C-alpha positions in Angstrom: 89.5 114.2 140.9 86.6 112.4 142.5 83.5 114.6 140.8 80.4 113.0 140.8 79.1 112.1 137.0 75.8 114.5 138.1 78.4 117.3 138.7 80.4 117.0 135.5 77.3 118.6 133.1 78.3 121.9 135.1 81.9 122.1 135.8 82.7 125.4 137.7 85.5 127.5 136.4 87.6 129.9 138.9 89.9 132.6 137.3 91.8 134.5 139.7 94.6 137.5 139.2 97.2 138.7 141.5 98.7 142.1 141.7 100.9 143.9 143.8 100.3 147.4 145.2 102.8 149.6 146.8 100.7 150.7 149.2 99.3 148.9 152.3 95.7 147.3 152.2 93.7 144.4 150.7 91.6 146.2 147.6 90.1 143.4 145.7 87.6 143.4 142.6 85.4 140.4 142.5 82.7 138.9 140.2 80.3 136.0 140.0 78.6 135.2 136.7 76.1 132.6 136.3 75.6 130.2 133.2 72.8 132.4 132.3 75.3 135.2 131.6 78.6 133.1 130.5 79.4 132.0 126.9 79.2 128.4 127.5 76.4 128.1 130.0 78.9 127.6 132.9 79.4 129.6 136.0 82.4 131.8 136.5 83.9 133.7 139.1 86.9 136.1 139.2 89.4 137.6 141.6 91.9 140.1 141.3 93.8 140.0 144.3 95.6 143.1 144.9 97.9 142.9 148.0 100.8 144.6 149.7 102.5 141.2 149.8 103.8 139.8 146.2 105.0 136.6 147.4 101.8 134.3 146.8 101.7 130.5 145.6 99.3 127.7 145.1 99.1 124.6 147.7 96.9 121.6 147.3 95.0 120.9 150.9 93.6 117.8 152.2 90.4 118.5 153.9 87.9 116.5 156.2 85.5 115.9 153.3 87.4 117.3 150.4 90.7 118.1 148.7 91.5 121.6 147.0 93.8 123.8 145.5 93.9 127.4 147.1 96.1 130.7 146.8 97.9 131.2 150.2 100.7 134.0 150.9 104.0 132.3 150.5 105.2 133.3 154.0 102.2 131.4 156.0 104.3 128.4 156.7 101.5 126.7 158.6 98.8 127.0 155.8 96.1 128.5 157.9 94.5 131.0 155.6 93.7 131.0 151.9 92.8 133.7 149.7 90.6 132.0 146.8 90.3 128.3 146.1 88.0 125.4 144.3 87.8 121.5 145.8 87.4 118.3 144.5 83.5 118.8 144.3 83.5 121.8 142.0 82.9 124.3 144.9 84.9 127.2 144.9 85.1 130.3 146.9 87.0 134.0 147.4 86.6 137.2 149.2 87.1 141.1 149.3 87.7 142.6 152.6 85.0 144.5 153.5 85.9 147.1 156.3 82.4 148.5 156.7 81.3 145.0 157.9 83.6 144.9 160.8 82.3 144.7 164.4 84.1 147.7 166.0 82.4 146.8 169.2 84.3 143.5 169.6 87.4 145.3 167.8 87.2 142.7 164.9 88.8 143.6 161.8 88.2 140.6 159.3 91.0 139.0 160.7 89.3 135.4 160.1 88.0 135.6 156.6 91.0 133.4 155.3 90.8 130.8 157.6 87.1 130.6 157.1 87.3 130.2 153.4 90.0 127.1 154.2 87.4 125.5 156.5 85.0 126.2 153.7 87.0 124.3 150.8 87.3 121.2 153.2 83.7 120.9 153.9 81.4 122.6 151.7 80.1 120.9 148.2 77.7 123.3 146.9 76.5 127.0 147.7 73.9 125.6 150.2 76.4 123.7 152.2 78.3 127.2 152.3 75.2 129.1 153.6 75.0 126.2 156.3 78.3 126.6 157.6 77.9 130.5 158.0 74.7 129.4 160.0 76.7 127.1 162.1 79.8 128.8 162.8 77.7 132.1 163.4 79.4 134.6 166.0 82.4 132.2 166.2 84.6 134.0 163.8 86.0 137.5 163.1 84.6 138.0 159.6 84.0 141.2 157.3 83.9 140.1 154.1 82.2 139.6 150.6 82.3 135.8 150.2 82.0 134.8 146.5 80.8 131.0 145.8 80.0 129.1 142.9 79.2 125.3 142.5 79.2 122.6 140.1 75.4 122.5 140.2 75.6 126.0 138.7 75.2 128.0 141.8 76.8 131.5 141.7 76.4 133.9 144.9 77.8 136.4 147.1 77.6 136.7 150.9 78.1 140.0 152.3 79.3 138.7 155.8 79.5 140.0 159.1 80.7 138.1 162.4 77.1 137.7 163.6 75.0 137.8 160.4 75.1 137.6 156.5 73.1 138.7 153.3 73.2 136.4 150.6 73.0 137.8 146.9 72.3 135.1 144.2 72.6 135.3 140.5 69.4 133.3 140.4 67.2 136.0 141.7 66.2 138.6 139.1 65.8 141.5 141.5 69.6 141.3 142.6 71.0 139.9 139.2 68.3 140.6 136.3 71.4 139.7 133.7 73.0 136.7 135.9 76.1 138.8 137.1 77.5 140.2 140.5 80.3 142.7 141.2 81.9 143.5 144.3 85.0 145.3 145.5 85.7 146.2 149.2 82.3 147.9 150.5 79.0 145.9 151.1 75.7 147.1 150.2 74.0 145.9 153.6 76.8 148.3 155.5 75.0 150.8 157.4 78.0 153.2 156.2 79.4 152.3 153.1 82.2 155.3 153.1 83.6 152.9 155.7 84.6 150.4 152.5 86.1 151.1 149.5 86.6 150.2 145.9 83.9 152.6 144.5 85.6 153.5 141.6 86.4 149.7 140.5 82.9 148.6 141.2 81.5 151.3 138.8 84.5 150.4 136.2 84.5 146.6 136.1 80.6 146.8 136.3 80.5 148.7 133.0 83.1 146.1 131.4 81.5 143.0 132.5 78.2 144.2 131.4 79.3 145.1 127.9 81.0 142.0 127.3 77.6 140.1 128.7 75.6 141.9 126.0 77.8 140.9 123.4 78.0 137.1 124.5 81.9 137.2 125.4 81.8 136.2 129.0 84.0 133.3 129.2 87.7 132.5 130.6 89.3 133.9 127.8 87.5 137.4 128.7 88.4 137.5 132.4 92.1 136.7 131.7 92.9 138.9 128.8 90.5 141.8 129.5 88.7 142.2 132.8 91.7 141.3 134.7 94.1 143.3 132.9 92.0 146.4 132.3 94.1 149.4 132.4 91.6 152.2 132.7 91.4 153.4 136.1 90.5 156.9 137.6 93.5 158.9 139.0 96.0 156.9 137.3 99.2 158.5 135.6 100.9 156.6 133.1 104.7 157.5 132.8 107.3 156.6 130.5 110.7 157.8 131.5 113.0 157.9 128.6 112.6 157.2 124.9 108.8 156.8 124.4 109.2 154.5 121.4 111.3 152.3 123.8 110.2 152.6 127.2 108.4 151.1 129.8 104.8 152.7 130.8 104.5 152.6 134.5 101.4 153.2 136.3 101.4 155.4 139.5 98.9 156.6 142.1 99.3 159.6 144.1 97.3 157.8 147.1 100.1 155.3 147.2 101.9 157.7 149.0 105.3 156.6 147.2 106.5 156.1 143.8 108.3 152.7 142.2 112.0 152.5 142.9 112.6 152.0 139.2 111.1 155.5 138.5 113.0 157.5 141.0 116.6 157.6 142.3 119.2 160.0 143.7 119.9 161.6 140.1 117.8 159.6 137.6 115.6 156.6 137.6 116.6 153.1 136.0 113.8 153.3 133.3 114.7 156.8 132.4 117.9 155.0 130.4 121.0 156.6 129.4 120.0 158.0 125.8 121.9 161.4 125.2 118.2 163.2 124.8 116.1 161.8 127.3 112.2 162.2 126.5 109.1 161.5 128.4 105.8 160.6 127.8 102.6 161.1 130.4 99.3 160.3 130.3 96.4 160.8 133.3 93.1 159.8 133.5 91.3 162.1 135.7 88.7 160.5 138.3 85.0 161.0 136.7 83.3 158.3 139.2 80.2 159.7 141.3 81.6 157.5 144.0 84.4 158.9 144.2 83.1 162.7 144.7 80.7 161.3 147.2 83.7 159.7 149.4 85.9 163.1 149.0 83.0 165.1 150.5 
């Protein structure tokens, strides 16, 4: 990659996770970590992209200024949108949908989020470049997103972005991120009505997980991949083993999904129930304790 020597000292690292939800929608969990909070002094960003479309792939893009590698939906043959990526200058970007930032008067829904990130990867080398891009393209795009960006100079920020404005949250600002970490899910702190967004329980849960790791000096790529991205403690989740508990597969299910996985049901029994003479079952459920969930249900 063509990376300037001055940028090699603080390379950026992107860690992205993909998972599949049975229900429609695009809930995501994200974090930007400054070098102040990471174990090796380098900025990190993380995105778990939960999507109703399980078919995703990596693509190499040739941009007007910089080349990049990004995650795309496999069916997007024209490659018009990306959902997280990094370019040859070390600039990286990701997003989460924030429905509480949509411009309802314009009937917008955030449909331009993915295409805007593709533009950014091709044109931006730094967090500052991205902010300039937001200013230049103001009111030209249908945007409703929490954009997370990092760069090879150590920048790590979130931009809560509407079609006509944005608010920057910088990990270097002690008023915003006293410990150098920022978490986002699917609502915006600058929204006039956060209840139009979502992911309050995920925000609370991952905030605790990341803060505990930061305090122990453990935030690095391994922590993101093995712990944060695979955290299984989720409010309102029911785990079920259909069949012999010692040999069965634990499956998470959610009432809000509106249906159950095909492997857990059937006309007579479920594929995961097995054919043992004396079927058994093990079930574990976690009750939701989140203050945000209680507010959302009122």
